[in-house]
KEVO-280089 format. One record per residue (C-alpha): residue in three letters; x, y, z; residue number from 1. Coordinates in pm, 1 decimal, padded with zeros to 6 digits. Each point is the difference from the previous one (the first is absolute). Layout:
<pts>
{code=ALA&x=X&y=Y&z=Z&pos=NUM}
...
</pts>
This chain:
<pts>
{code=UNK&x=-01235.5&y=-02149.2&z=02739.3&pos=1}
{code=UNK&x=-00332.7&y=00185.3&z=-00061.1&pos=2}
{code=UNK&x=-00123.0&y=00281.7&z=00192.5&pos=3}
{code=UNK&x=-00379.5&y=-00025.5&z=00053.1&pos=4}
{code=UNK&x=-00034.2&y=00316.5&z=00241.1&pos=5}
{code=UNK&x=00194.5&y=00275.1&z=-00103.0&pos=6}
{code=UNK&x=00188.8&y=00277.7&z=00222.5&pos=7}
{code=UNK&x=-00252.3&y=00325.9&z=-00007.2&pos=8}
{code=UNK&x=00096.1&y=00312.2&z=00157.4&pos=9}
{code=UNK&x=-00175.0&y=00031.0&z=00361.1&pos=10}
{code=UNK&x=-00328.4&y=00146.7&z=-00021.1&pos=11}
{code=UNK&x=00119.8&y=00120.3&z=00373.5&pos=12}
{code=UNK&x=00217.3&y=00234.0&z=-00175.6&pos=13}
{code=UNK&x=-00197.3&y=00106.9&z=-00260.4&pos=14}
{code=UNK&x=-00211.1&y=00114.5&z=00318.7&pos=15}
{code=UNK&x=00244.8&y=00196.1&z=00169.1&pos=16}
{code=UNK&x=00166.7&y=00175.0&z=-00292.7&pos=17}
{code=UNK&x=-00424.4&y=00102.9&z=-00040.4&pos=18}
{code=UNK&x=-00046.6&y=00092.0&z=00339.0&pos=19}
{code=UNK&x=00296.9&y=00210.7&z=-00011.3&pos=20}
{code=UNK&x=-00104.2&y=00175.5&z=-00317.8&pos=21}
{code=UNK&x=-00302.6&y=00075.9&z=00166.9&pos=22}
{code=UNK&x=00069.3&y=00089.8&z=00324.5&pos=23}
{code=UNK&x=00155.6&y=00365.0&z=00125.8&pos=24}
{code=UNK&x=00359.2&y=00029.3&z=-00019.7&pos=25}
{code=UNK&x=-00004.1&y=00108.5&z=00375.8&pos=26}
{code=UNK&x=-00254.4&y=-00292.2&z=00127.8&pos=27}
{code=UNK&x=00116.8&y=-00161.3&z=00301.2&pos=28}
{code=UNK&x=-00008.0&y=-00367.9&z=-00134.9&pos=29}
{code=UNK&x=00207.9&y=00109.5&z=-00303.8&pos=30}
{code=UNK&x=00307.2&y=-00086.5&z=00191.2&pos=31}
{code=UNK&x=-00093.5&y=-00334.4&z=00072.9&pos=32}
{code=UNK&x=-00131.2&y=-00056.3&z=-00298.9&pos=33}
{code=UNK&x=00298.0&y=00095.0&z=-00207.1&pos=34}
{code=UNK&x=00202.5&y=-00297.4&z=00224.1&pos=35}
{code=UNK&x=-00238.0&y=-00243.4&z=-00082.0&pos=36}
{code=UNK&x=00067.8&y=00058.5&z=-00330.3&pos=37}
{code=UNK&x=00358.9&y=-00008.1&z=-00017.0&pos=38}
{code=UNK&x=00010.6&y=-00322.9&z=00166.2&pos=39}
{code=UNK&x=-00225.8&y=-00135.7&z=-00232.5&pos=40}
{code=UNK&x=00136.8&y=00069.2&z=-00337.7&pos=41}
{code=UNK&x=00347.2&y=-00117.8&z=00162.1&pos=42}
{code=UNK&x=-00152.8&y=-00352.9&z=00102.3&pos=43}
{code=UNK&x=-00166.7&y=00038.3&z=-00381.3&pos=44}
{code=UNK&x=00295.1&y=00057.0&z=-00157.7&pos=45}
{code=UNK&x=00175.4&y=-00286.7&z=00184.1&pos=46}
{code=UNK&x=-00310.8&y=-00218.2&z=-00139.5&pos=47}
{code=UNK&x=00055.3&y=00070.4&z=-00351.5&pos=48}
{code=UNK&x=00404.6&y=-00046.0&z=-00035.6&pos=49}
{code=UNK&x=-00051.7&y=-00387.5&z=00096.4&pos=50}
{code=UNK&x=-00196.2&y=-00003.1&z=-00333.0&pos=51}
{code=UNK&x=00352.4&y=-00031.4&z=-00161.8&pos=52}
{code=UNK&x=00095.6&y=-00300.7&z=00210.0&pos=53}
{code=UNK&x=-00373.1&y=-00188.3&z=-00072.2&pos=54}
{code=UNK&x=00100.1&y=00093.0&z=-00362.1&pos=55}
{code=UNK&x=00262.4&y=-00314.3&z=00003.9&pos=56}
{code=UNK&x=-00275.9&y=-00284.2&z=00123.3&pos=57}
{code=UNK&x=-00010.1&y=-00195.6&z=-00303.5&pos=58}
{code=UNK&x=-00225.9&y=-00282.1&z=00147.9&pos=59}
{code=UNK&x=-00339.6&y=00005.9&z=-00169.8&pos=60}
{code=UNK&x=-00118.8&y=-00159.1&z=00312.4&pos=61}
{code=UNK&x=00031.4&y=00250.4&z=00165.9&pos=62}
{code=UNK&x=-00270.5&y=00286.7&z=00098.7&pos=63}
{code=UNK&x=00053.9&y=00313.1&z=00158.2&pos=64}
{code=UNK&x=-00283.1&y=00199.3&z=00147.0&pos=65}
{code=UNK&x=00106.4&y=00392.4&z=00133.7&pos=66}
{code=UNK&x=-00216.4&y=00211.1&z=00261.6&pos=67}
{code=UNK&x=-00217.9&y=-00291.1&z=00060.7&pos=68}
{code=UNK&x=-00299.6&y=00092.2&z=00278.4&pos=69}
{code=UNK&x=-00205.9&y=-00311.6&z=00095.9&pos=70}
{code=UNK&x=-00279.5&y=-00011.8&z=00213.4&pos=71}
{code=UNK&x=00101.6&y=-00224.8&z=00327.9&pos=72}
{code=UNK&x=-00238.7&y=-00277.8&z=00099.9&pos=73}
{code=UNK&x=00010.6&y=00218.3&z=00363.5&pos=74}
{code=UNK&x=-00179.5&y=00311.0&z=-00254.9&pos=75}
{code=UNK&x=00330.2&y=00183.8&z=00067.7&pos=76}
{code=UNK&x=00175.4&y=00045.9&z=-00298.3&pos=77}
{code=UNK&x=00370.5&y=-00044.5&z=-00079.7&pos=78}
{code=UNK&x=00229.3&y=00112.7&z=-00266.6&pos=79}
{code=UNK&x=00347.8&y=-00148.8&z=-00160.8&pos=80}
{code=UNK&x=00257.3&y=00221.6&z=-00189.9&pos=81}
{code=UNK&x=00072.0&y=-00321.7&z=-00194.6&pos=82}
{code=UNK&x=-00132.1&y=-00348.0&z=-00044.7&pos=83}
{code=UNK&x=00240.2&y=-00220.9&z=-00180.8&pos=84}
{code=UNK&x=-00194.1&y=-00343.5&z=-00066.3&pos=85}
{code=UNK&x=00097.3&y=-00327.7&z=-00140.0&pos=86}
{code=UNK&x=-00079.9&y=-00395.7&z=-00034.2&pos=87}
{code=UNK&x=00205.4&y=-00027.5&z=00312.6&pos=88}
{code=UNK&x=00038.1&y=00286.3&z=00226.2&pos=89}
{code=UNK&x=-00176.4&y=00356.0&z=00045.2&pos=90}
{code=UNK&x=00237.3&y=00305.2&z=00118.6&pos=91}
{code=UNK&x=-00164.5&y=00281.3&z=00180.7&pos=92}
{code=UNK&x=00254.3&y=00305.3&z=-00085.5&pos=93}
{code=UNK&x=-00001.0&y=00311.4&z=00201.6&pos=94}
{code=UNK&x=00255.8&y=00284.3&z=-00156.2&pos=95}
{code=UNK&x=00105.9&y=00279.4&z=00184.2&pos=96}
{code=UNK&x=00217.4&y=00263.1&z=-00105.7&pos=97}
{code=UNK&x=00163.4&y=00105.9&z=00303.4&pos=98}
{code=UNK&x=00395.9&y=00095.3&z=-00015.7&pos=99}
{code=UNK&x=00313.7&y=-00034.3&z=00271.3&pos=100}
{code=UNK&x=00030.4&y=-00336.8&z=00228.8&pos=101}
{code=UNK&x=-00330.2&y=-00190.6&z=00085.7&pos=102}
{code=UNK&x=00064.3&y=-00189.1&z=00330.1&pos=103}
{code=UNK&x=-00266.0&y=-00266.0&z=00093.6&pos=104}
{code=UNK&x=00006.9&y=-00082.9&z=00392.5&pos=105}
{code=UNK&x=-00055.4&y=-00365.5&z=-00004.6&pos=106}
{code=UNK&x=-00133.5&y=00020.1&z=00387.3&pos=107}
{code=UNK&x=-00198.7&y=00317.0&z=00009.8&pos=108}
{code=UNK&x=-00127.6&y=-00078.1&z=-00366.6&pos=109}
{code=UNK&x=00064.9&y=00378.9&z=-00048.8&pos=110}
{code=UNK&x=00160.8&y=00134.9&z=-00354.1&pos=111}
{code=UNK&x=00219.3&y=00323.8&z=00058.9&pos=112}
{code=UNK&x=00147.7&y=00269.9&z=-00283.9&pos=113}
{code=UNK&x=00319.7&y=00128.3&z=00072.6&pos=114}
{code=UNK&x=00113.7&y=00232.9&z=-00349.7&pos=115}
{code=UNK&x=00136.8&y=00341.2&z=-00050.9&pos=116}
{code=UNK&x=-00336.2&y=00164.9&z=00114.6&pos=117}
{code=UNK&x=-00118.6&y=-00250.7&z=00268.0&pos=118}
{code=UNK&x=00148.2&y=-00133.1&z=00285.9&pos=119}
{code=UNK&x=-00169.6&y=-00316.8&z=00139.4&pos=120}
{code=UNK&x=-00316.3&y=00124.8&z=-00120.2&pos=121}
{code=UNK&x=-00260.3&y=-00332.5&z=00069.2&pos=122}
{code=UNK&x=-00180.4&y=-00137.9&z=-00311.8&pos=123}
{code=UNK&x=-00317.0&y=-00179.4&z=-00017.2&pos=124}
{code=UNK&x=00146.6&y=-00366.1&z=-00030.7&pos=125}
{code=UNK&x=-00099.5&y=-00107.8&z=-00387.1&pos=126}
{code=UNK&x=00058.0&y=-00380.5&z=00044.1&pos=127}
{code=UNK&x=-00294.0&y=00028.9&z=00320.6&pos=128}
{code=UNK&x=-00205.4&y=00216.0&z=-00250.0&pos=129}
{code=UNK&x=00030.6&y=-00293.9&z=-00228.9&pos=130}
{code=UNK&x=-00034.8&y=-00278.2&z=00203.0&pos=131}
{code=UNK&x=-00388.6&y=00155.5&z=00029.5&pos=132}
{code=UNK&x=-00018.9&y=-00023.9&z=-00361.8&pos=133}
{code=UNK&x=00070.5&y=-00319.2&z=-00019.8&pos=134}
{code=UNK&x=-00234.6&y=-00148.4&z=00243.1&pos=135}
{code=UNK&x=-00264.8&y=00181.7&z=-00144.0&pos=136}
{code=UNK&x=00107.5&y=-00078.0&z=-00406.3&pos=137}
{code=UNK&x=00026.1&y=-00402.2&z=00180.9&pos=138}
{code=UNK&x=-00408.1&y=00056.2&z=00141.9&pos=139}
{code=UNK&x=-00088.9&y=00128.3&z=-00321.3&pos=140}
{code=UNK&x=00114.0&y=-00262.4&z=-00223.0&pos=141}
{code=UNK&x=-00153.7&y=-00261.4&z=00222.6&pos=142}
{code=UNK&x=-00313.9&y=00165.4&z=-00039.5&pos=143}
{code=UNK&x=00048.6&y=-00027.1&z=-00357.3&pos=144}
{code=UNK&x=00043.8&y=-00396.1&z=00045.8&pos=145}
{code=UNK&x=00332.9&y=00084.4&z=-00158.6&pos=146}
{code=UNK&x=00286.5&y=-00265.8&z=00116.4&pos=147}
{code=UNK&x=00261.7&y=00159.6&z=00276.4&pos=148}
{code=UNK&x=00319.0&y=00079.2&z=-00203.8&pos=149}
{code=UNK&x=00285.3&y=00119.7&z=00210.9&pos=150}
{code=UNK&x=-00001.2&y=00366.4&z=00071.7&pos=151}
{code=UNK&x=00322.1&y=00189.0&z=00001.7&pos=152}
{code=UNK&x=00070.1&y=00320.1&z=00176.5&pos=153}
{code=UNK&x=00242.5&y=00261.1&z=-00162.2&pos=154}
{code=UNK&x=00094.5&y=00355.6&z=00039.0&pos=155}
{code=UNK&x=00196.3&y=00172.5&z=-00256.7&pos=156}
{code=UNK&x=00189.9&y=00338.0&z=00042.4&pos=157}
{code=UNK&x=-00019.5&y=00146.6&z=-00318.9&pos=158}
{code=UNK&x=00329.8&y=00264.8&z=00064.7&pos=159}
{code=UNK&x=00313.7&y=-00227.4&z=-00065.3&pos=160}
{code=UNK&x=00188.5&y=00175.1&z=00230.6&pos=161}
{code=UNK&x=-00173.3&y=-00129.4&z=00293.3&pos=162}
{code=UNK&x=00180.7&y=-00180.4&z=00308.6&pos=163}
{code=UNK&x=-00243.4&y=-00277.1&z=00136.2&pos=164}
{code=UNK&x=00180.9&y=-00093.2&z=00297.9&pos=165}
{code=UNK&x=-00144.8&y=-00260.9&z=00307.2&pos=166}
{code=UNK&x=00193.4&y=-00246.8&z=00276.2&pos=167}
{code=UNK&x=00186.4&y=-00267.0&z=-00167.1&pos=168}
{code=UNK&x=-00290.9&y=-00236.0&z=00159.0&pos=169}
{code=UNK&x=-00280.3&y=00184.7&z=-00140.0&pos=170}
{code=UNK&x=00043.9&y=-00148.9&z=-00354.5&pos=171}
{code=UNK&x=-00332.9&y=-00134.4&z=-00023.2&pos=172}
{code=UNK&x=-00123.0&y=00337.7&z=-00051.0&pos=173}
{code=UNK&x=00314.9&y=00150.5&z=-00233.8&pos=174}
{code=UNK&x=-00084.7&y=-00262.6&z=-00227.7&pos=175}
{code=UNK&x=-00359.6&y=00130.9&z=-00050.2&pos=176}
{code=UNK&x=00159.0&y=00402.4&z=-00086.3&pos=177}
{code=UNK&x=00203.7&y=00068.1&z=-00290.6&pos=178}
{code=UNK&x=00071.0&y=00308.0&z=-00200.0&pos=179}
{code=UNK&x=-00114.9&y=00051.3&z=-00375.4&pos=180}
{code=UNK&x=00334.6&y=-00130.3&z=-00222.7&pos=181}
{code=UNK&x=-00057.0&y=-00329.4&z=00232.3&pos=182}
{code=UNK&x=-00368.2&y=-00013.3&z=-00067.6&pos=183}
{code=UNK&x=00065.9&y=-00277.3&z=-00276.8&pos=184}
{code=UNK&x=00262.4&y=-00246.5&z=00205.1&pos=185}
{code=UNK&x=-00254.6&y=-00011.0&z=00257.9&pos=186}
{code=UNK&x=-00269.9&y=-00091.0&z=-00231.6&pos=187}
{code=UNK&x=00193.3&y=-00264.6&z=-00195.6&pos=188}
{code=UNK&x=00108.9&y=-00119.9&z=00377.3&pos=189}
{code=UNK&x=-00392.3&y=-00069.0&z=00030.4&pos=190}
{code=UNK&x=-00067.8&y=-00146.9&z=-00303.1&pos=191}
{code=UNK&x=00286.0&y=-00296.7&z=00099.1&pos=192}
{code=UNK&x=-00133.5&y=00028.3&z=00337.9&pos=193}
{code=UNK&x=-00348.7&y=-00072.6&z=-00077.9&pos=194}
{code=UNK&x=00007.1&y=-00225.0&z=-00284.3&pos=195}
{code=UNK&x=-00355.7&y=-00185.6&z=00052.1&pos=196}
{code=UNK&x=-00264.5&y=00090.4&z=-00201.8&pos=197}
{code=UNK&x=-00344.6&y=00057.1&z=00171.8&pos=198}
{code=UNK&x=-00193.5&y=00174.4&z=-00284.3&pos=199}
{code=UNK&x=-00029.0&y=-00103.0&z=-00402.8&pos=200}
{code=UNK&x=00071.9&y=00267.2&z=-00200.4&pos=201}
{code=UNK&x=-00359.3&y=00065.5&z=-00073.5&pos=202}
{code=UNK&x=-00055.5&y=00038.5&z=00372.2&pos=203}
{code=UNK&x=00277.5&y=00236.4&z=00021.1&pos=204}
{code=UNK&x=-00136.4&y=00231.5&z=-00236.0&pos=205}
{code=UNK&x=-00381.3&y=-00026.5&z=00145.7&pos=206}
{code=UNK&x=00187.7&y=00042.0&z=00300.2&pos=207}
{code=UNK&x=00134.5&y=00315.8&z=-00106.0&pos=208}
{code=UNK&x=-00265.6&y=00158.3&z=-00205.9&pos=209}
{code=UNK&x=-00254.7&y=-00056.1&z=00294.8&pos=210}
{code=UNK&x=00224.3&y=00185.5&z=00249.4&pos=211}
{code=UNK&x=-00002.1&y=00301.1&z=-00253.5&pos=212}
{code=UNK&x=-00354.6&y=00023.9&z=-00040.5&pos=213}
{code=UNK&x=-00033.3&y=00003.4&z=00390.2&pos=214}
{code=UNK&x=00156.5&y=00254.2&z=00030.9&pos=215}
{code=UNK&x=-00179.0&y=00297.2&z=00188.7&pos=216}
{code=UNK&x=00139.3&y=00336.0&z=-00057.8&pos=217}
{code=UNK&x=00046.4&y=00177.6&z=00307.4&pos=218}
{code=UNK&x=-00136.3&y=00342.2&z=-00030.2&pos=219}
{code=UNK&x=-00004.4&y=00198.3&z=00354.5&pos=220}
{code=UNK&x=-00148.4&y=00330.3&z=00103.1&pos=221}
{code=UNK&x=00272.0&y=00234.3&z=-00007.1&pos=222}
{code=UNK&x=-00210.5&y=00234.1&z=00178.4&pos=223}
{code=UNK&x=-00047.1&y=-00199.0&z=00310.4&pos=224}
{code=UNK&x=00325.0&y=-00152.2&z=00022.2&pos=225}
{code=UNK&x=00107.1&y=00396.1&z=00066.6&pos=226}
{code=UNK&x=-00329.1&y=00136.3&z=00132.7&pos=227}
{code=UNK&x=00004.6&y=00276.5&z=-00220.7&pos=228}
{code=UNK&x=-00323.7&y=00162.9&z=-00069.2&pos=229}
{code=UNK&x=-00164.7&y=-00030.7&z=-00430.0&pos=230}
{code=UNK&x=-00015.5&y=00395.2&z=00083.4&pos=231}
{code=UNK&x=00364.3&y=00016.2&z=-00009.4&pos=232}
{code=UNK&x=00051.5&y=-00141.2&z=-00344.6&pos=233}
{code=UNK&x=00064.1&y=00301.6&z=-00247.5&pos=234}
{code=UNK&x=-00287.6&y=-00034.2&z=-00280.2&pos=235}
{code=UNK&x=00096.5&y=00100.0&z=-00414.8&pos=236}
{code=UNK&x=00230.3&y=-00106.3&z=-00267.4&pos=237}
{code=UNK&x=00320.9&y=00035.9&z=00010.6&pos=238}
{code=UNK&x=00229.1&y=00167.9&z=-00308.7&pos=239}
{code=UNK&x=00272.2&y=-00205.7&z=-00104.0&pos=240}
{code=UNK&x=00196.5&y=00367.6&z=-00039.0&pos=241}
{code=UNK&x=-00064.8&y=00140.7&z=00329.4&pos=242}
{code=UNK&x=-00052.1&y=-00311.1&z=00184.8&pos=243}
{code=UNK&x=-00307.7&y=00213.7&z=00214.9&pos=244}
{code=UNK&x=-00381.7&y=-00084.8&z=-00029.9&pos=245}
{code=UNK&x=-00084.3&y=00329.7&z=-00244.9&pos=246}
{code=UNK&x=-00118.4&y=-00190.1&z=-00306.4&pos=247}
{code=UNK&x=-00332.7&y=00130.2&z=-00168.0&pos=248}
{code=UNK&x=-00220.6&y=-00192.6&z=-00170.8&pos=249}
{code=UNK&x=-00102.6&y=00167.9&z=-00361.8&pos=250}
{code=UNK&x=-00352.1&y=-00050.7&z=-00079.7&pos=251}
{code=UNK&x=00037.2&y=00016.2&z=-00416.4&pos=252}
{code=UNK&x=00344.6&y=-00096.4&z=-00051.4&pos=253}
{code=UNK&x=00010.7&y=-00339.3&z=00238.3&pos=254}
{code=UNK&x=00332.8&y=00070.5&z=00133.6&pos=255}
{code=UNK&x=00111.6&y=00102.4&z=00337.3&pos=256}
{code=UNK&x=00190.8&y=00328.7&z=00061.1&pos=257}
{code=UNK&x=00242.9&y=00173.4&z=00271.0&pos=258}
{code=UNK&x=-00059.2&y=00386.8&z=00017.8&pos=259}
{code=UNK&x=00339.2&y=-00036.1&z=00191.6&pos=260}
{code=UNK&x=00230.3&y=-00124.0&z=-00293.1&pos=261}
{code=UNK&x=-00224.0&y=00020.8&z=-00272.9&pos=262}
{code=UNK&x=00015.4&y=-00390.2&z=-00089.2&pos=263}
{code=UNK&x=-00249.5&y=-00204.7&z=-00122.4&pos=264}
{code=UNK&x=-00099.9&y=-00368.2&z=00064.6&pos=265}
{code=UNK&x=-00211.5&y=-00276.8&z=-00140.6&pos=266}
{code=UNK&x=00004.1&y=-00251.7&z=00231.5&pos=267}
{code=UNK&x=00095.2&y=00153.0&z=00332.8&pos=268}
{code=UNK&x=-00271.8&y=-00125.8&z=00209.2&pos=269}
{code=UNK&x=00111.8&y=-00339.4&z=-00068.8&pos=270}
{code=UNK&x=00250.6&y=00018.7&z=00322.3&pos=271}
{code=UNK&x=-00282.6&y=00188.7&z=00187.2&pos=272}
{code=UNK&x=-00205.0&y=-00292.8&z=-00060.5&pos=273}
{code=UNK&x=00219.5&y=-00200.5&z=00128.1&pos=274}
{code=UNK&x=00126.6&y=00203.3&z=00310.7&pos=275}
{code=UNK&x=-00442.4&y=-00021.7&z=00099.8&pos=276}
{code=UNK&x=00060.7&y=-00395.2&z=-00025.9&pos=277}
{code=UNK&x=00334.4&y=-00004.5&z=00224.0&pos=278}
{code=UNK&x=-00112.0&y=00217.5&z=00253.8&pos=279}
{code=UNK&x=-00396.0&y=00068.8&z=-00005.4&pos=280}
{code=UNK&x=-00254.9&y=-00283.4&z=-00114.7&pos=281}
{code=UNK&x=00036.2&y=-00325.7&z=-00271.9&pos=282}
{code=UNK&x=-00273.6&y=00169.8&z=-00131.3&pos=283}
{code=UNK&x=-00191.2&y=00323.8&z=-00074.2&pos=284}
{code=UNK&x=-00286.1&y=00140.4&z=-00166.7&pos=285}
{code=UNK&x=00033.0&y=00306.6&z=-00256.0&pos=286}
{code=UNK&x=-00090.7&y=00270.1&z=00243.5&pos=287}
{code=UNK&x=00242.8&y=-00114.1&z=00236.5&pos=288}
{code=UNK&x=00318.6&y=-00019.1&z=-00241.8&pos=289}
{code=UNK&x=-00159.4&y=00379.8&z=-00129.1&pos=290}
{code=UNK&x=00096.1&y=00130.7&z=00349.8&pos=291}
{code=UNK&x=00337.1&y=-00166.1&z=-00023.4&pos=292}
{code=UNK&x=00071.0&y=00108.0&z=-00299.5&pos=293}
{code=UNK&x=-00127.5&y=00335.4&z=00001.1&pos=294}
{code=UNK&x=-00156.7&y=-00054.9&z=-00327.0&pos=295}
{code=UNK&x=-00229.0&y=00273.3&z=-00101.5&pos=296}
{code=UNK&x=-00322.9&y=-00227.5&z=00004.9&pos=297}
{code=UNK&x=-00071.0&y=-00354.0&z=00113.8&pos=298}
{code=UNK&x=-00103.0&y=00011.0&z=-00390.1&pos=299}
{code=UNK&x=00395.4&y=00000.8&z=-00035.4&pos=300}
{code=UNK&x=00104.8&y=-00249.5&z=00220.8&pos=301}
{code=UNK&x=-00320.5&y=-00253.5&z=-00143.2&pos=302}
{code=UNK&x=00182.1&y=00059.6&z=-00344.3&pos=303}
{code=UNK&x=00327.0&y=-00067.2&z=00141.6&pos=304}
{code=UNK&x=-00071.0&y=-00299.1&z=00158.7&pos=305}
{code=UNK&x=-00181.4&y=-00167.5&z=-00278.4&pos=306}
{code=UNK&x=00312.9&y=-00032.5&z=-00214.2&pos=307}
{code=UNK&x=00152.2&y=-00200.9&z=00269.7&pos=308}
{code=UNK&x=-00094.2&y=-00418.3&z=-00051.1&pos=309}
{code=UNK&x=-00220.8&y=-00002.7&z=00361.8&pos=310}
{code=UNK&x=-00204.0&y=-00244.5&z=00161.6&pos=311}
{code=UNK&x=-00304.5&y=00205.4&z=00090.0&pos=312}
{code=UNK&x=-00263.4&y=-00046.0&z=00274.6&pos=313}
{code=UNK&x=-00277.4&y=00161.2&z=00119.9&pos=314}
{code=UNK&x=-00354.6&y=00179.9&z=-00169.3&pos=315}
{code=UNK&x=00125.2&y=00350.5&z=-00222.2&pos=316}
{code=UNK&x=-00015.5&y=00207.9&z=00328.2&pos=317}
{code=UNK&x=00195.8&y=-00188.0&z=00201.4&pos=318}
{code=UNK&x=00222.0&y=-00175.6&z=-00177.2&pos=319}
{code=UNK&x=00323.2&y=-00077.5&z=00063.7&pos=320}
{code=UNK&x=00319.8&y=-00091.1&z=-00198.8&pos=321}
{code=UNK&x=00291.2&y=-00232.1&z=00117.6&pos=322}
{code=UNK&x=00319.5&y=00158.3&z=-00028.4&pos=323}
{code=UNK&x=00339.9&y=-00217.1&z=-00090.0&pos=324}
{code=UNK&x=00312.4&y=00026.2&z=00053.9&pos=325}
{code=UNK&x=00197.9&y=00067.7&z=-00181.7&pos=326}
{code=UNK&x=-00271.7&y=00179.1&z=-00222.1&pos=327}
{code=UNK&x=00015.8&y=-00024.6&z=-00343.8&pos=328}
{code=UNK&x=-00244.4&y=00135.2&z=-00313.9&pos=329}
{code=UNK&x=-00176.5&y=-00226.6&z=-00203.1&pos=330}
{code=UNK&x=-00318.6&y=-00063.5&z=-00109.8&pos=331}
{code=UNK&x=-00338.6&y=00006.2&z=00205.8&pos=332}
{code=UNK&x=-00166.5&y=-00235.7&z=00166.7&pos=333}
{code=UNK&x=-00331.8&y=00151.6&z=-00034.2&pos=334}
</pts>
């Protein structure tokens, strides 16, 4: 089994963390942002926990792509938690980190959760989500002139204690749902069910890597999502000790200094530049960075930026730098 697209930390989580860092603690949107962050962290932990089970897939003719986001033929993007590709079939795997009892109602197609903290909570039906993804993936493959392999839907609840319930006549739906410990047996059953190869080994590899190359990073404008004005964002470089935006840039020593706790830091501005990227803009001028980092001069901001391998565009006075996340030091691009 080969992983051609790794699972990475969701950019949305990084944006939410940066937003909470850069908003006043009494801002009216803070509780809502905190709730979304908790939900997304729980979901991401559930997704990561399945890596253990995927590691037991030993078939070299299996390819995994995590967090795959493609442009559909209808002009809308669609995202798949995990895509398993074989010579005989493709499995769309949706991962949910829910605890308690999950009931699939065959008549209303609704999903209910009952747990110690939730009583008949209505959830989004993950099978309905996957059905839309299945249609979009099928159309994408057709447009790319790939043969139509059987596409299987699978919902995996990452919490082993989750109880899945439905009516006795609802076996078709229940067979598409499982918990993490039963994932491998589900995949073994698929291997037996779909025994006809539709792709050669080389074609399978080509498809997997074409899908990986077609991935489009989702980079939403979180301030617009929450209707937050840019003026609400706190500027400055945060002290790694007292966690306040108090650091000052020394003119001669080339370090950041905190007048409150008296510590110094050489690279504290890196996380501040990442916050700028996550919240405000993907590119910046040295003057904009000067104001955001609160450097003493625009030249200081320029001196900081030139140590990063960032693409530059525009003439000298209107020059802008394409920021990155994550950001790492390196040679300048000139």
